Phi, psi and omega in degrees: 000056179234144176269359183269005176230069185297137182234022177207169178297316179301313180297324177299316181297315181296317180297316179297316178298318180300315180294323178297315180295317178298324178298314178294320178298319179296321178296316179297317179300318180297314181298314181295318181295315179298316180298321180296314182290325176296320178294321179296319180288319185290321187247021178294135179289349178276351181284144178288337180253087179268115183292156178295150181297138179282150176296151182294318183256117179201136181282134175227067185302316182297325180290319179296319178295319182297312183280357171265311182288320183303303178299325179298319178297317179297317180297320178294319181295330177277321185294319185299306178293333178294312179295319179298317179294322179299314181289325178293325184277351179232069184296142179290331181238128177287134177307141186300324184266014183292141173273121180272127177234117178269122180245121178248123180272129176240160169281109357228077179202169184243127173264131185238123182234132172253093188298325181288329184264353181061043181243136174231129178215193184209138170066353178224130183243127176255133183225146175276134178294140175085358180249133178301143179231133176249112175273123173255118194254127181232158173238138178266351184211281186245185178286130174236181175213126184270123184212117171238096191308318184293336180261351175082162169085069173288124187226127178292147178243113187255130177305134179079004182223141180256120171256164183215151173226133176245121181224159171239100179295142189253315191245126176303142180164181178248123184239132185268144178229175187201146166291127186249018177229123184305125188228014178133191190303318183255032177308316182292345180258023178251088187241170176207162176234139176246123179257109175266123189231159171301147185308320181291327178288322176298319179298321179294319177297315181298320180296323178293321185291334181274355178287155178293163179298149178294145177247114181302134177263168178214132177286133178052230183257014182276127177275120181276160175303324180295318179292319177297322178294324178297317179294319180296316179300314185292341183246009183251183178292349180305322187286350179279349183233330191248157174252133160228114188305128183091353181238310182212159186219033177267152184234024175290331177239179182300146173291127185252013185305318179236045184305318186290346179279353180269155182268347184227168172215175179059051177068032177079011185266339184236142172296142183279084177239157178304322181294315179293321179296318179297316179296323178295317180292327180291314185207085182302320185294331177289330180276331183212100184305134179079012181304138181282352179275124182285159172286129187268355180064041184279148172280167179299322179295317179294321177299314179298322179293316179293322177298317179296319181291308181296328177290348178266354186274072179279000000 
């Protein structure tokens, strides 16, 4: 979560602008500090040579011009690269080969849709390195803010309004993001991960995501925990909020069709492990204060069955 290691063109522009502003700020600090110490030495009452007091009214035209023109030059020097970076980061035309990713912020998780690829996922974004990406940002409830520091561009998400960021990720890796606008009780637990991958690896991930949900198998007449979990999911309150293609189609909560392929759960706050998933199913609010997911009152057996089923959804 640092802006000092830019991994996209957008992040490079912001980083460069930041260094320019810091350079001008540093120059001003140096001038003011030197002037202050020179004044302390020159007019110290401990000095044996105390100059006569200057008259109250005296013209200093050159000084007035200096402290007017000097700051104006600094402001212009900051304004020019700032305006240039603003226009570069908000292109009027989206690159033709850009991958469009629609991100919808919910309290407190991220819905991610790839409209061209027919993929829906949550809290984790996969991107191909070297290809322009256009994030189209929506809010389902209150004001949020989309921020992945390594990729640059913190952008507010306003209900009823679509904002956008266009970036070209450069280096494969995993980059962490965060909602950067207070949005309620679990604002700090609204996180996301961006996976920048080589194009062929991204293509393999996309191909996996468009496949239908896994169907638990069972040997002979033995009912496996996964199959029991599938039946439990289809007949429980889970189907009123979640989608598993071919089973349920609600979008109040994250799409779970390929839940097991994700590295996190609970809005990116917990590693996707059987133990964390079981704890989440038992008492969501204890794992994430203010969680919009209700407690389902599951028995330990039912929790184990759902964990087995959801863990099979690769």
